[in-house]
TIMIBA-328653 format. One record per residue (C-alpha): residue number from 1; residue in one letter; chain; x, y, z. Coordinates in steps of 0.02 Angstrom, whole numbers. Example, Ala and Ser with C-alpha at 12.3 -4.5 7.8 and 13.67 -1.06 7.14 Angstrom:
% TIMIBA-328653
SITE  pos  code  unit      px      py      pz
SITE    1     A     A     615    -225     390
SITE    2     S     A     684     -53     357
***
This chain:
% TIMIBA-328653
SITE  pos  code  unit      px      py      pz
SITE    1     M     A    4231    6194    3880
SITE    2     V     A    4272    6016    3829
SITE    3     K     A    4243    5867    3945
SITE    4     R     A    4369    5725    3932
SITE    5     S     A    4365    5558    4022
SITE    6     I     A    4496    5426    4047
SITE    7     P     A    4427    5256    3992
SITE    8     A     A    4330    5158    4122
SITE    9     G     A    4437    5035    4217
SITE   10     M     A    4591    5144    4220
SITE   11     L     A    4595    5297    4333
SITE   12     F     A    4409    5335    4346
SITE   13     L     A    4440    5523    4363
SITE   14     F     A    4355    5653    4254
SITE   15     Y     A    4429    5820    4207
SITE   16     D     A    4368    5982    4129
SITE   17     I     A    4491    6061    4008
SITE   18     S     A    4465    6249    4012
SITE   19     D     A    4505    6373    3874
SITE   20     R     A    4651    6429    3984
SITE   21     G     A    4728    6257    3970
SITE   22     G     A    4704    6211    4152
SITE   23     E     A    4635    6045    4212
SITE   24     I     A    4511    6043    4357
SITE   25     M     A    4446    5880    4428
SITE   26     T     A    4256    5888    4428
SITE   27     E     A    4192    5713    4458
SITE   28     Y     A    4236    5544    4533
SITE   29     K     A    4158    5384    4472
SITE   30     N     A    4095    5233    4561
SITE   31     Y     A    4162    5065    4505
SITE   32     A     A    4097    4890    4540
SITE   33     V     A    4184    4722    4552
SITE   34     I     A    4096    4554    4548
SITE   35     D     A    4182    4396    4606
SITE   36     I     A    4115    4244    4513
SITE   37     G     A    4164    4104    4632
SITE   38     S     A    4135    3918    4635
SITE   39     N     A    4012    3931    4779
SITE   40     S     A    3944    4107    4770
SITE   41     L     A    3939    4273    4680
SITE   42     R     A    3993    4430    4771
SITE   43     L     A    3973    4613    4728
SITE   44     M     A    4061    4766    4799
SITE   45     K     A    4059    4945    4739
SITE   46     G     A    4201    5067    4767
SITE   47     L     A    4225    5255    4757
SITE   48     L     A    4394    5338    4743
SITE   49     D     A    4386    5490    4858
SITE   50     R     A    4480    5654    4844
SITE   51     S     A    4624    5589    4948
SITE   52     G     A    4650    5443    4829
SITE   53     Q     A    4576    5314    4949
SITE   54     W     A    4445    5186    4901
SITE   55     Q     A    4280    5193    4995
SITE   56     F     A    4184    5029    4984
SITE   57     S     A    4002    4979    4995
SITE   58     P     A    3949    4827    5099
SITE   59     K     A    3976    4665    5004
SITE   60     E     A    3827    4574    4932
SITE   61     L     A    3833    4383    4920
SITE   62     V     A    3721    4253    4839
SITE   63     T     A    3759    4066    4840
SITE   64     T     A    3738    3983    4669
SITE   65     R     A    3858    3831    4676
SITE   66     L     A    3920    3867    4500
SITE   67     G     A    4067    3749    4524
SITE   68     K     A    3972    3599    4591
SITE   69     D     A    4043    3438    4514
SITE   70     V     A    4154    3535    4391
SITE   71     G     A    4299    3420    4438
SITE   72     K     A    4196    3270    4379
SITE   73     T     A    4102    3340    4230
SITE   74     G     A    4223    3472    4168
SITE   75     R     A    4076    3590    4148
SITE   76     L     A    3989    3722    4253
SITE   77     W     A    3840    3656    4351
SITE   78     A     A    3689    3697    4242
SITE   79     P     A    3571    3752    4384
SITE   80     G     A    3713    3856    4457
SITE   81     R     A    3746    3935    4289
SITE   82     E     A    3565    3989    4269
SITE   83     A     A    3554    4047    4450
SITE   84     S     A    3714    4150    4425
SITE   85     L     A    3646    4234    4269
SITE   86     D     A    3485    4276    4362
SITE   87     V     A    3585    4357    4503
SITE   88     L     A    3691    4455    4378
SITE   89     E     A    3533    4513    4290
SITE   90     R     A    3464    4577    4455
SITE   91     W     A    3627    4665    4498
SITE   92     A     A    3639    4742    4325
SITE   93     H     A    3487    4851    4365
SITE   94     Q     A    3571    4929    4516
SITE   95     L     A    3736    4949    4423
SITE   96     S     A    3667    5049    4277
SITE   97     G     A    3793    5180    4227
SITE   98     I     A    3931    5107    4337
SITE   99     P     A    4084    5025    4256
SITE  100     V     A    4088    4841    4309
SITE  101     C     A    4229    4715    4313
SITE  102     A     A    4185    4532    4343
SITE  103     V     A    4326    4415    4392
SITE  104     A     A    4301    4227    4387
SITE  105     T     A    4401    4102    4487
SITE  106     S     A    4424    3913    4499
SITE  107     A     A    4263    3845    4425
SITE  108     V     A    4259    3957    4272
SITE  109     R     A    4445    3943    4235
SITE  110     E     A    4435    3752    4239
SITE  111     A     A    4269    3721    4153
SITE  112     K     A    4262    3682    3967
SITE  113     D     A    4118    3804    3950
SITE  114     G     A    4196    3937    4063
SITE  115     Q     A    4247    4058    3926
SITE  116     A     A    4077    4038    3842
SITE  117     F     A    3996    4085    4006
SITE  118     L     A    4102    4244    4018
SITE  119     A     A    4063    4285    3836
SITE  120     E     A    3878    4275    3876
SITE  121     I     A    3903    4393    4024
SITE  122     R     A    3993    4518    3911
SITE  123     C     A    3857    4505    3781
SITE  124     R     A    3712    4524    3903
SITE  125     F     A    3781    4660    4016
SITE  126     G     A    3925    4744    3924
SITE  127     W     A    4043    4718    4073
SITE  128     N     A    4228    4689    4077
SITE  129     C     A    4252    4510    4135
SITE  130     R     A    4394    4385    4141
SITE  131     T     A    4462    4235    4231
SITE  132     V     A    4606    4254    4353
SITE  133     S     A    4740    4121    4369
SITE  134     G     A    4770    4036    4535
SITE  135     R     A    4928    4139    4556
SITE  136     E     A    4837    4303    4523
SITE  137     E     A    4695    4251    4638
SITE  138     G     A    4821    4225    4777
SITE  139     S     A    4904    4392    4739
SITE  140     L     A    4739    4488    4741
SITE  141     S     A    4682    4407    4905
SITE  142     F     A    4852    4444    4983
SITE  143     C     A    4843    4626    4927
SITE  144     G     A    4669    4647    5000
SITE  145     A     A    4703    4557    5164
SITE  146     T     A    4870    4639    5205
SITE  147     A     A    4833    4820    5159
SITE  148     A     A    4834    4872    5342
SITE  149     V     A    4971    4753    5400
SITE  150     P     A    5135    4835    5460
SITE  151     P     A    5253    4833    5310
SITE  152     E     A    5393    4744    5403
SITE  153     R     A    5281    4597    5452
SITE  154     L     A    5303    4436    5353
SITE  155     V     A    5135    4350    5339
SITE  156     T     A    5050    4200    5262
SITE  157     V     A    4877    4224    5186
SITE  158     L     A    4763    4072    5164
SITE  159     D     A    4612    4095    5051
SITE  160     I     A    4492    3946    5058
SITE  161     G     A    4369    3954    4914
SITE  162     G     A    4239    3839    4841
SITE  163     G     A    4350    3763    4708
SITE  164     S     A    4527    3801    4764
SITE  165     S     A    4633    3867    4906
SITE  166     E     A    4774    3992    4884
SITE  167     M     A    4923    4010    5000
SITE  168     T     A    5029    4167    4984
SITE  169     V     A    5179    4227    5085
SITE  170     G     A    5248    4402    5080
SITE  171     K     A    5269    4571    5163
SITE  172     N     A    5250    4755    5123
SITE  173     G     A    5123    4712    4988
SITE  174     A     A    5245    4604    4891
SITE  175     M     A    5231    4416    4870
SITE  176     L     A    5377    4302    4905
SITE  177     T     A    5283    4145    4850
SITE  178     T     A    5106    4090    4808
SITE  179     H     A    5024    3929    4759
SITE  180     S     A    4847    3876    4714
SITE  181     Y     A    4788    3705    4772
SITE  182     P     A    4637    3610    4700
SITE  183     L     A    4565    3600    4875
SITE  184     G     A    4399    3690    4897
SITE  185     A     A    4248    3673    5008
SITE  186     V     A    4133    3634    4862
SITE  187     R     A    4258    3527    4765
SITE  188     L     A    4296    3410    4912
SITE  189     T     A    4117    3394    4975
SITE  190     E     A    4029    3234    4926
SITE  191     G     A    3874    3230    5034
SITE  192     V     A    3874    3297    5212
SITE  193     L     A    4026    3242    5311
SITE  194     T     A    3974    3156    5472
SITE  195     T     A    4086    3006    5505
SITE  196     A     A    4265    3002    5567
SITE  197     A     A    4316    2901    5414
SITE  198     E     A    4244    3031    5294
SITE  199     I     A    4333    3172    5385
SITE  200     A     A    4497    3075    5389
SITE  201     A     A    4488    3046    5201
SITE  202     V     A    4470    3232    5165
SITE  203     E     A    4607    3277    5287
SITE  204     L     A    4725    3147    5212
SITE  205     R     A    4696    3220    5039
SITE  206     C     A    4739    3393    5103
SITE  207     N     A    4892    3336    5198
SITE  208     A     A    4963    3256    5041
SITE  209     A     A    4941    3416    4939
SITE  210     W     A    5032    3551    5039
SITE  211     L     A    5203    3604    4977
SITE  212     P     A    5350    3658    5087
SITE  213     L     A    5362    3843    5122
SITE  214     P     A    5527    3927    5076
SITE  215     V     A    5515    4036    5232
SITE  216     K     A    5430    4018    5402
SITE  217     T     A    5306    4151    5456
SITE  218     Q     A    5227    4180    5625
SITE  219     Y     A    5070    4267    5564
SITE  220     L     A    4926    4182    5472
SITE  221     I     A    4783    4281    5397
SITE  222     G     A    4630    4185    5335
SITE  223     V     A    4507    4247    5204
SITE  224     G     A    4357    4174    5113
SITE  225     G     A    4184    4118    5163
SITE  226     T     A    4241    3966    5261
SITE  227     L     A    4349    4069    5378
SITE  228     T     A    4234    4219    5398
SITE  229     T     A    4097    4093    5441
SITE  230     L     A    4213    4011    5567
SITE  231     A     A    4236    4179    5652
SITE  232     A     A    4048    4215    5647
SITE  233     M     A    4010    4046    5728
SITE  234     D     A    4144    4069    5859
SITE  235     L     A    4069    4239    5900
SITE  236     G     A    3894    4167    5898
SITE  237     L     A    3831    4304    5782
SITE  238     A     A    3645    4295    5749
SITE  239     C     A    3672    4438    5624
SITE  240     Y     A    3832    4446    5523
SITE  241     D     A    3940    4595    5570
SITE  242     P     A    4094    4626    5460
SITE  243     K     A    4170    4744    5588
SITE  244     R     A    4173    4608    5721
SITE  245     I     A    4240    4480    5597
SITE  246     E     A    4386    4587    5539
SITE  247     G     A    4543    4540    5635
SITE  248     Y     A    4455    4410    5744
SITE  249     S     A    4577    4275    5802
SITE  250     V     A    4531    4091    5804
SITE  251     S     A    4644    3963    5888
SITE  252     L     A    4673    3788    5822
SITE  253     E     A    4587    3727    5980
SITE  254     R     A    4430    3825    5939
SITE  255     L     A    4436    3765    5759
SITE  256     N     A    4441    3585    5822
SITE  257     F     A    4292    3624    5934
SITE  258     Q     A    4188    3692    5791
SITE  259     I     A    4225    3541    5682
SITE  260     S     A    4178    3420    5822
SITE  261     R     A    4022    3521    5861
SITE  262     L     A    3961    3524    5682
SITE  263     T     A    3998    3342    5641
SITE  264     A     A    3895    3288    5792
SITE  265     M     A    3742    3376    5719
SITE  266     A     A    3615    3313    5594
SITE  267     P     A    3619    3408    5427
SITE  268     E     A    3460    3503    5469
SITE  269     E     A    3530    3556    5640
SITE  270     R     A    3679    3640    5557
SITE  271     K     A    3563    3758    5465
SITE  272     H     A    3515    3837    5631
SITE  273     V     A    3690    3869    5701
SITE  274     A     A    3718    4053    5742
SITE  275     G     A    3843    4127    5620
SITE  276     L     A    3820    3990    5490
SITE  277     Q     A    3720    4029    5334
SITE  278     P     A    3601    3886    5292
SITE  279     E     A    3668    3886    5113
SITE  280     R     A    3843    3850    5178
SITE  281     S     A    3794    3714    5301
SITE  282     E     A    3829    3572    5179
SITE  283     I     A    4008    3624    5141
SITE  284     I     A    4066    3710    5300
SITE  285     V     A    4145    3556    5382
SITE  286     T     A    4247    3520    5226
SITE  287     G     A    4311    3698    5223
SITE  288     L     A    4357    3691    5407
SITE  289     I     A    4451    3528    5380
SITE  290     I     A    4554    3612    5244
SITE  291     A     A    4594    3751    5368
SITE  292     R     A    4641    3629    5506
SITE  293     S     A    4751    3527    5392
SITE  294     F     A    4842    3684    5334
SITE  295     M     A    4869    3750    5511
SITE  296     K     A    4934    3584    5577
SITE  297     Y     A    5045    3551    5426
SITE  298     Y     A    5131    3722    5437
SITE  299     G     A    5130    3735    5626
SITE  300     F     A    5008    3879    5650
SITE  301     T     A    4911    3883    5814
SITE  302     V     A    4804    4035    5777
SITE  303     L     A    4738    4129    5626
SITE  304     S     A    4674    4305    5608
SITE  305     V     A    4518    4317    5500
SITE  306     S     A    4506    4457    5372
SITE  307     E     A    4349    4523    5288
SITE  308     K     A    4461    4603    5156
SITE  309     D     A    4510    4489    5014
SITE  310     L     A    4511    4472    4825
SITE  311     L     A    4377    4606    4798
SITE  312     E     A    4478    4740    4887
SITE  313     G     A    4634    4675    4799
SITE  314     V     A    4557    4710    4628
SITE  315     F     A    4526    4890    4679
SITE  316     Y     A    4695    4917    4762
SITE  317     K     A    4788    4846    4611
SITE  318     E     A    4667    4926    4487
SITE  319     A     A    4658    4754    4407
SITE  320     F     A    4508    4792    4297
SITE  321     Y     A    4590    4746    4132
SITE  322     D     A    4491    4635    4014
SITE  323     A     A    4592    4565    3868
SITE  324     A     A    4434    4537    3765
SITE  325     R     A    4403    4725    3767
SITE  326     M     A    4579    4791    3743
SITE  327     V     A    4589    4912    3596
SITE  328     F     A    4760    4941    3516
***
């Protein structure tokens, strides 16, 4: 009996070819996706079950600030680079034998040393890894966030990241339009925002960036750490619970309340707010201002927060392709 496998990153199904010529599925493989973001690294493992559905592990997240000051220096933040490699080294031990795809977003795609950083990851760990464009980032987040949305519903998905924010409109899994803006919680944070003038300056920058939408939608879904944190704070979660975050609705009024509440606090006080990770306390107000500017500009009064985002999108689209490893 001969065992044949389809290359990792494609279908992830293994077959036995019997002497009678029949094919019998004998094994399913785990797969892992790592999101190399401007603010943090995230890991999620997936298993394709016998019904063809992905079953996911809880997401792991570590803040490294890889994209700090990349807009000024044009390079990845050196301490963040080393911290990221340390995290990846630690994860590599638990991912032994599992095919891995690492996708890098804003910071790595903009930095002069971004491709060298990915080359080092390939060399160290043997993983598939690549940058995704702003358009693809929006597409993957849209795919992940709208997987359970009724197909007839036209929705807007806002993904606020550390280095950029993506806005995508579509329905039934298909995009009508998408755009990536250089507006991120890390990128726009210069110190801890506390004064009305500082907040107004960030909001003015955001207001000037948004482009007209070709079609009006009634439904807004928000993804990314800023918005899941917003939901966690609004719920007052002492312990983060993805099930309570998924689908949680936040009104513009509550968003305004959280911004006012946080800006009235000293930096150290913010680190003790229920639902807010201490590592995110420096950049959370900036992220929330981006969200408020977006909602007011496009006339949304409420957003539904989704825990499902780019990571799920990579699995659903089977977007594991790495050009550096393609064999012709």
